[in-house]
C-alpha positions in Angstrom: 11.0 -18.1 -0.9 11.3 -21.2 -3.0 7.5 -21.4 -3.3 7.4 -17.9 -4.9 10.2 -18.5 -7.4 8.5 -21.8 -8.3 5.7 -19.7 -9.8 8.1 -17.0 -11.1 10.0 -19.4 -13.4 6.8 -21.2 -14.4 5.9 -18.5 -16.9 8.7 -18.8 -19.4 7.1 -16.7 -22.1 7.0 -13.7 -19.8 10.6 -14.2 -18.8 11.5 -14.1 -22.5 9.5 -10.9 -23.0 11.2 -9.5 -20.0 14.7 -10.2 -21.5 13.6 -8.4 -24.7 12.3 -5.5 -22.6 15.6 -5.2 -20.7 17.6 -5.1 -24.0 15.3 -2.3 -25.4 15.5 -0.3 -22.2 19.2 -0.7 -21.9 19.7 0.5 -25.5 17.6 3.6 -24.8 18.9 4.5 -21.3 22.6 4.0 -22.1 22.9 5.0 -25.8 20.8 8.2 -25.7 23.0 10.1 -23.2 26.1 8.5 -24.8 25.2 9.9 -28.3 24.3 13.3 -26.8 27.6 13.4 -24.9 29.8 12.1 -27.8 28.2 13.7 -30.9 26.3 16.7 -29.6 28.3 18.1 -26.7 31.8 17.2 -27.8 31.6 17.6 -31.6 31.5 21.0 -33.3 28.5 22.9 -34.6 29.3 21.9 -38.2 29.0 18.2 -37.4 25.7 18.7 -35.7 24.5 20.9 -38.6 25.5 18.3 -41.2 24.1 15.3 -39.3 21.1 16.9 -37.5 18.4 14.7 -39.1 20.5 11.6 -38.6 21.0 12.4 -34.9 17.4 13.2 -34.3 16.3 10.0 -36.1 18.6 7.8 -34.0 17.6 9.5 -30.7 13.9 9.2 -31.6 14.3 5.6 -32.5 16.0 4.9 -29.2 13.3 6.8 -27.2 10.6 4.6 -28.9 12.6 1.4 -28.2 13.0 2.4 -24.5 9.2 3.2 -24.3 8.3 -0.2 -25.8 10.7 -1.8 -23.3 9.1 -0.1 -20.4 5.6 -1.0 -21.6 6.7 -4.7 -22.0 8.3 -4.9 -18.6 5.4 -3.3 -16.8 3.0 -5.6 -18.6 5.1 -8.7 -17.7 5.4 -7.7 -14.1 1.7 -7.0 -13.7 0.7 -10.2 -15.5 3.1 -12.6 -13.6 2.2 -11.0 -10.3 -1.6 -11.4 -10.9 -1.1 -15.0 -12.0 0.9 -15.7 -8.8 -1.9 -14.1 -6.8 -4.5 -16.2 -8.6 -2.5 -19.5 -8.2 -1.6 -18.9 -4.5 -5.2 -17.9 -3.6 -6.5 -21.1 -5.4 -3.9 -23.3 -3.7 -4.7 -21.9 -0.2 -8.5 -22.1 -0.7 -8.2 -25.7 -2.0 -6.0 -26.6 1.0 -8.5 -25.1 3.5 -11.3 -27.1 1.8 -9.4 -30.2 2.8 -9.1 -29.3 6.5 -11.1 -31.4 8.9 -13.5 -29.8 11.4 -10.8 -30.3 14.1 -8.2 -28.4 12.1 -10.6 -25.6 11.4 -11.3 -25.3 15.1 -7.6 -25.3 15.9 -6.8 -22.6 13.4 -7.9 -19.0 13.9 -10.3 -17.9 11.1 -8.9 -14.4 11.2 -5.4 -15.8 10.7 -6.6 -17.8 7.7 -8.4 -14.7 6.3 -5.3 -12.6 6.7 -3.0 -15.1 5.1 -5.5 -15.7 2.2 -5.7 -12.0 1.3 -3.3 -9.5 2.8 -0.3 -11.9 2.8 -0.8 -12.9 -0.8 -1.3 -9.2 -1.8 2.0 -8.4 -0.1 3.7 -11.2 -2.1 2.1 -9.9 -5.3 3.4 -6.3 -4.6 6.9 -7.7 -3.9 6.9 -9.7 -7.1 5.8 -6.7 -9.2 8.7 -4.7 -7.8 11.1 -7.7 -8.0 10.3 -8.4 -11.7 11.4 -4.9 -12.6 14.1 -4.0 -10.0 15.8 -7.3 -9.6 16.1 -7.9 -13.4 16.6 -4.4 -14.9 18.8 -2.9 -12.1 21.7 -5.5 -12.2 21.9 -5.1 -16.0 21.9 -1.3 -15.8 24.4 -1.4 -12.9 26.9 -3.6 -14.8 26.6 -1.8 -18.1 27.0 1.6 -16.4 30.0 0.6 -14.3 31.7 -0.9 -17.5 31.0 2.4 -19.4 32.5 4.5 -16.6 35.5 2.2 -16.4 36.3 2.7 -20.1 35.8 6.5 -19.9 37.8 7.1 -16.7 39.2 4.7 -14.2 39.6 7.5 -11.6 35.8 8.3 -11.7 35.1 4.6 -11.7 37.0 4.3 -8.4 34.9 7.2 -6.9 31.6 5.5 -7.9 32.7 2.1 -6.8 33.9 3.4 -3.4 30.4 4.6 -2.5 28.8 1.2 -3.0 29.9 -0.4 0.3 27.9 2.3 2.1 24.8 1.4 0.3 25.4 -2.3 1.0 25.6 -1.5 4.8 22.3 0.4 4.5 20.7 -2.7 3.0 22.0 -4.9 5.8 20.8 -2.5 8.5 17.4 -2.2 6.8 16.7 -6.0 6.4 17.9 -6.8 9.9 15.8 -4.2 11.6 12.6 -4.5 9.5 12.5 -8.4 9.7 11.8 -8.4 13.5 9.4 -5.5 13.1 7.5 -7.3 10.4 7.0 -10.4 12.6 5.5 -8.3 15.3 3.4 -6.3 12.9 2.0 -9.4 11.3 0.9 -10.8 14.7 -0.8 -7.5 15.7 -2.6 -7.3 12.3 -4.0 -10.8 12.9 -5.2 -9.7 16.4 -7.0 -6.7 14.9 -8.7 -8.9 12.3 -9.8 -11.3 15.0 -11.3 -8.4 17.1 -13.1 -6.9 14.0 -14.5 -10.3 13.0 -15.7 -11.1 16.6 -17.4 -7.7 16.8 -19.2 -8.1 13.4 -20.4 -11.7 14.3 -21.3 -10.8 17.9 -22.8 -7.4 17.3 -26.2 -8.4 18.8 -24.6 -9.7 22.0 -22.3 -6.7 22.4 -25.2 -4.3 22.0 -27.6 -6.2 24.2 -25.0 -6.4 27.0 -24.1 -2.7 26.5 -20.4 -3.6 26.0 -19.6 -1.2 23.1 -17.3 0.9 25.2 -15.4 -2.2 26.4 -14.9 -3.5 22.9 -13.8 0.0 21.7 -11.2 0.1 24.5 -10.0 -3.4 23.6 -9.6 -2.5 20.0 -7.8 0.7 20.8 -5.2 -1.1 22.8 -4.3 -3.5 20.0 -4.7 -0.8 17.4 -2.3 1.5 19.3 0.3 -1.2 19.5 0.0 -1.9 15.8 0.2 1.8 15.0 3.4 2.1 17.0 5.0 -0.8 15.0 3.9 0.8 11.7 5.5 4.1 12.8 8.8 2.3 13.7 8.7 0.4 10.4 8.2 3.5 8.2 10.6 5.6 10.3 13.4 3.1 9.6 12.5 3.2 5.9 12.2 7.0 5.7 15.5 7.5 7.5 17.2 5.6 4.7 16.1 8.0 1.9 17.9 11.2 3.2 21.0 9.1 3.8 20.8 7.7 0.2 20.5 11.2 -1.3 23.3 12.5 0.9 25.6 9.8 -0.5 24.3 10.4 -4.0 25.0 14.1 -3.9 28.5 13.5 -2.4 29.3 11.0 -5.1 28.1 13.4 -7.8 30.1 16.3 -6.4 33.2 14.1 -6.3 32.6 12.9 -9.8 32.0 16.5 -11.1 35.1 17.8 -9.3 37.3 15.0 -10.6 35.9 15.4 -14.1 36.6 19.2 -14.0 40.2 18.5 -13.0 40.6 16.0 -15.8 39.1 18.4 -18.4 41.4 21.2 -17.1 44.5 18.9 -17.3 43.5 17.9 -20.9 43.1 21.5 -21.8 46.5 22.5 -20.4 48.2 19.5 -22.1 46.3 20.1 -25.3 44.9 16.5 -25.3 41.4 15.1 -26.0 41.5 12.2 -23.6 38.7 13.5 -21.3 36.1 16.0 -22.6 32.9 17.6 -21.4 30.9 14.9 -23.1 32.8 12.2 -21.2 31.9 13.9 -17.9 28.2 14.1 -19.0 28.3 10.3 -19.8 30.0 9.5 -16.5 27.4 11.5 -14.5 24.6 9.8 -16.4 26.0 6.4 -15.9 26.6 7.2 -12.2 23.0 8.1 -12.0 22.0 4.7 -13.3 24.4 2.9 -10.9 23.1 4.7 -7.8 19.4 4.5 -8.8 19.8 0.8 -9.6 21.0 0.5 -6.0 18.0 2.5 -4.8 15.7 0.0 -6.6 17.5 -2.7 -4.6 16.9 -0.7 -1.4 13.2 -0.5 -2.2 13.1 -4.2 -2.9 14.8 -5.0 0.4 12.5 -2.7 2.3 9.7 -5.0 1.2 11.7 -8.2 1.6 11.4 -8.8 5.4 7.6 -8.5 5.4 7.3 -10.6 2.2 9.5 -13.3 3.8 7.1 -13.5 6.8 4.1 -13.6 4.6 5.7 -16.4 2.5 6.4 -18.5 5.6 2.8 -18.0 6.8 1.4 -19.2 3.5 3.8 -22.1 3.4 2.6 -23.2 6.8 -0.9 -23.5 5.5 0.0 -25.1 2.2 2.4 -27.7 3.8 0.0 -28.5 6.6 -0.9 -32.2 6.7 -4.6 -32.8 6.6 -6.2 -35.0 9.2 -8.4 -36.7 6.6 -7.0 -38.3 3.6 -9.1 -39.4 0.6 -7.6 -42.8 -0.4 -8.8 -42.5 -4.0 -6.3 -45.1 -5.2 -8.0 -47.9 -3.3 -11.6 -46.9 -3.1 -14.6 -49.3 -3.1 -17.6 -48.5 -5.2 -20.5 -47.2 -3.0 -23.8 -47.8 -4.7 -26.3 -47.4 -1.8 -25.8 -47.1 1.9 -27.7 -50.0 3.6 -25.9 -50.2 6.9 -23.8 -48.0 9.2 -21.8 -49.6 12.0 -19.6 -48.2 14.7 -17.2 -50.7 16.2 -15.3 -49.8 19.4 -14.9 -46.1 18.3 -13.0 -43.6 20.4 -12.4 -40.0 19.7 -10.3 -37.3 21.2 -9.2 -33.9 19.8 -5.5 -33.4 18.9 -3.3 -32.2 21.8 -5.9 -33.4 24.3 -5.9 -36.5 26.5 -9.6 -36.5 27.2 -11.7 -38.9 25.2 -14.9 -37.2 23.9 -16.3 -40.6 22.7 -15.5 -43.9 24.4 -16.1 -47.4 23.0 -19.1 -46.5 20.7 -20.8 -49.6 19.3 -24.1 -49.5 17.3 -25.5 -50.4 13.9 -28.0 -48.5 11.8 -29.9 -50.6 9.3 -31.6 -49.7 6.0 -34.8 -47.6 6.4 -34.3 -47.2 10.2 -34.8 -44.0 12.2 -31.9 -43.7 14.7 -32.1 -41.1 17.4 -29.4 -39.8 19.8 -30.3 -38.2 23.1 -28.3 -37.0 26.0 -27.2 -33.9 28.0 -25.2 -31.1 26.4 -21.6 -32.2 26.0 -22.4 -35.9 25.9 -20.8 -36.2 22.5 -23.8 -36.4 20.2 -22.6 -33.9 17.5 -19.1 -35.3 17.6 -20.4 -38.8 16.9 -22.5 -37.9 13.9 -19.6 -35.8 12.5 -17.7 -39.0 12.1 -20.2 -40.5 9.6 -19.4 -38.0 6.7 -15.8 -38.0 7.8 -15.7 -34.4 8.9 -13.5 -35.8 11.7 -11.7 -39.1 12.0 -12.0 -41.6 14.9 -9.0 -41.9 17.2 -9.6 -45.6 17.5 -12.0 -48.2 16.2 -13.7 -48.6 12.9 -16.8 -47.1 11.2 -18.2 -49.5 8.5 -20.7 -48.8 5.7 -22.1 -51.9 4.1 -19.6 -53.9 6.1 -16.6 -52.0 4.6 -14.3 -49.6 6.5 -15.4 -46.1 5.7 -11.9 -45.0 4.8 -12.0 -47.3 1.7 -14.7 -45.2 0.1 -14.0 -42.1 -1.9 -14.8 -39.3 0.5 -16.6 -37.2 -2.1 -18.8 -40.1 -3.2 -19.6 -40.9 0.4 -20.7 -37.3 1.2 -22.9 -37.3 -2.0 -24.9 -40.1 -0.3 -25.5 -38.1 2.9 -27.9 -35.2 3.5 -26.4 -33.4 6.5 -28.2 -30.6 8.3 -25.8 -29.2 10.9 -26.6 -27.8 14.3 -25.8 -24.3 13.2 -27.7 -23.4 10.0 -25.5 -21.7 7.5 -26.8 -20.0 4.4 -24.5 -18.3 1.9 -24.7 -14.8 0.3 -26.7 -15.1 -2.9 -30.4 -16.1 -3.4 -32.7 -18.8 -2.1 -32.2 -20.5 -5.4 -28.4 -20.5 -5.3 -28.4 -21.8 -1.7 -30.8 -24.7 -2.5 -28.5 -25.7 -5.4 -26.0 -26.8 -2.7 -28.4 -29.7 -2.1 -28.7 -30.6 -5.8 -26.8 -28.8 -8.5 -29.2 -29.8 -11.3 -32.4 -29.1 -9.3 -35.2 -27.3 -11.1 -37.4 -24.6 -9.5 -40.3 -27.1 -9.5 -38.2 -29.6 -7.5 -37.2 -26.9 -5.0 -40.8 -25.7 -4.5 -41.9 -29.3 -4.0 -39.3 -30.0 -1.4 -40.0 -26.7 0.3 -43.5 -27.9 1.0 -42.1 -30.8 3.0 -39.9 -28.3 5.0 -42.9 -26.0 5.5 -41.1 -23.1 3.9 -43.1 -23.0 0.6 -45.4 -20.2 1.8 -42.5 -18.1 3.0 -40.8 -18.4 -0.5 -44.0 -17.6 -2.3 -44.6 -14.5 -0.1 -41.2 -13.0 -1.1 -41.2 -10.4 -3.9 -38.7 -12.4 -6.0 -39.6 -15.8 -4.6 -36.7 -18.2 -5.2 -34.6 -15.3 -6.6 -35.0 -13.4 -3.3 -31.6 -12.2 -2.0 -30.0 -13.7 1.0 -27.3 -11.8 2.9 -24.0 -13.2 4.2 -24.7 -16.1 6.6 -28.4 -15.5 6.1 -28.5 -12.7 8.6 -31.7 -11.2 6.9 -33.6 -14.4 7.8 -35.0 -15.6 11.1 -33.6 -18.8 12.8 -36.7 -20.8 11.8 -36.5 -19.6 8.1 -32.9 -20.6 7.9 -33.6 -23.9 9.5 -36.4 -24.8 7.1 -34.3 -23.7 4.0 -31.5 -25.9 5.3 -33.9 -28.8 5.6 -35.1 -28.1 2.0 -31.5 -28.2 0.8 -31.1 -31.7 2.4 -34.4 -33.0 1.1 -33.4 -32.0 -2.5 -30.4 -34.2 -2.3 -32.6 -37.3 -1.8 -29.7 -39.1 -0.1 -29.3 -42.6 1.3 -28.6 -41.2 4.8 -30.2 -38.1 6.5 -28.4 -36.6 9.4 -30.2 -34.0 11.5 -28.2 -32.4 14.2 -30.9 -30.9 16.4 -32.3 -29.5 13.1 -35.8 -28.8 14.4 -34.9 -26.8 17.5 -35.7 -23.3 16.0 -39.2 -24.5 14.9 -42.4 -24.3 16.9 -44.0 -27.6 17.8 -46.7 -27.3 15.2 -44.2 -26.8 12.3 -41.9 -29.5 13.7 -44.8 -32.0 13.7 -45.9 -31.0 10.2 -42.4 -31.6 8.8 -41.9 -34.9 10.6 -45.3 -36.1 9.5 -44.6 -35.4 5.8 -41.0 -36.4 5.8 -41.2 -39.7 7.6 -43.8 -40.9 5.1 -41.1 -40.5 2.3 -38.0 -41.7 4.2 -38.5 -45.4 3.6 -35.5 -45.8 1.3 -33.1 -43.9 3.7 -31.4 -44.2 7.0 -32.4 -41.3 9.2 -30.1 -40.2 12.1 -31.4 -37.5 14.3 -30.2 -35.7 17.4 -33.2 -34.4 19.2 -33.7 -32.2 22.3 -37.5 -32.8 22.2 -38.4 -36.5 22.7 -41.7 -35.9 21.0 -39.7 -35.8 17.8 -38.4 -39.4 18.2 -41.0 -41.4 20.0 -41.4 -43.7 16.9 -37.6 -44.2 16.4 -36.4 -47.7 15.7 -33.4 -47.2 18.0 -32.9 -44.4 20.6 -29.3 -44.3 21.7 -28.7 -42.6 25.0 -25.3 -40.9 25.5 -23.7 -39.8 28.7 -20.2 -38.4 29.0 -19.2 -39.8 25.6 -20.5 -43.3 26.4 -23.5 -45.2 25.1 -25.4 -46.2 28.3 -28.5 -47.7 26.7 -30.1 -48.5 23.3 -33.7 -49.3 22.7 -37.1 -48.1 21.7 -38.9 -45.4 23.7 -41.1 -47.8 25.7 -38.0 -50.0 26.6 -35.9 -47.0 27.7 -38.8 -45.6 29.8 -38.6 -48.9 31.8 -34.8 -49.4 32.1 -32.9 -46.2 31.5 -32.8 -43.7 34.4 -31.1 -40.9 32.2 -33.8 -41.3 29.6 -36.6 -41.3 32.2 -35.3 -38.0 33.6 -35.3 -36.4 30.2 -38.8 -37.7 29.5 -40.2 -36.6 32.8 -38.7 -33.1 32.4 -40.6 -32.8 29.1 -43.8 -34.4 30.5 -43.6 -37.3 28.1 -45.1 -39.6 30.7 -48.5 -37.9 30.4 -48.3 -38.2 26.6 -47.9 -42.0 26.9 -50.8 -42.3 29.4 
């Protein structure tokens, strides 16, 4: 919980306002009934008649002060809770942005989503209650107990004797709900995972006619979650009747004791305990017991909040695989060479090497192509260049300097990366293309869209560049998304282009048109491409053949057709031999 209170005490001006609010509320809540009991109930009619205006003025002033106090405390609690929500959300989002691809693959997206939203909201709700209950309640509790003590020590003992029962209820509640909250959290994350899978995989589920299976799978998890919710709320609801039972017993005992004291005073002819004193004792007792109820409500939320806090701390305190060594960075003006020296790579918690002893060098203005069977390590290899993942062993050098000595953000600015899976974001065509170049004009976008063969598509849209794109670009075809992703990379005009099978969704004619236009303009850049169709890379300066994570041959197309069996098999399967002849 240290993380939460770090934010709580950060906002000192709201803490100060809260103290002022407590003083105002205390004045109103304690003094109003005290004045009524002392000067209205106990004093005679003549006193009330002579001081009526004065009493009304004082009571009205106290009501206004208490009202202002409640406004202040509600404002402060809402403000500080929203600020904590904002800062925690920003901190988690910033942390996730620093995760490597490996860390993202090893962390469930549904878990990250749940912790970034529901968990933070739970903490915000807790802090709203805490700010009021944990600050106002102790003050009211202490003042009320002191007041009862000075009025009647006998009634004070009655009130004080009921408090251990409430403490036992707190202990029982926290112990039981803590374990339920852990289970509830896990089941909630399972539900989020199933919902997310179904939304993303809706086409597959429908095409395979598996709706019923998915419904049954969801119902099993949902039933388990519902059972836990019922248990959780049953334990909370069972506390309320017990609380009111103890409250009523306490009030009956206080009233009975007060009646006996009033009777004794009447018989003895003394004025030590009057009806107004009983009224004040009952009112103070009300504040004591409802202060405890506020603590009960707070502790009902505490177990779940504690789990949520631990979950968030796990993310915030997670060490990132990739560190940006900004304190010792080299200036990167233009990328002229990329060199892999004895590079190995394996995923964390795995003994299997995905890449083994990778050695090659890409020179300025060269076209480097990677070919190989599925699972040979092509995508993993190119992910190492923009430092999306880090090598397990060996070095990657840019311009002869180890890649880790460059600022990671400056490095990525020099690279135009088009991943295997084309991702577009909710917004417009224009807003998506700005990811390539933040200052790009509409004219630049349209110019680059011609290279990517998507100009006509943009012009055919009602709103052209302002045309809406749905989440993940689901309202576009695979080819349209791929061509817009290429436009985004072309806008960047980088030193290095990396295309991870980025032409696979295009027909041969469009593929050829893009390559023909693009390769004329790529003279000032290194181009690295993963290709399934060898027709796309026949003119490559180096074709690197991968098999089972190893480089088995490097050369031009003609050389590999003579000496590399794996490359020959790929070429023959695509009828490249006839093309050469």
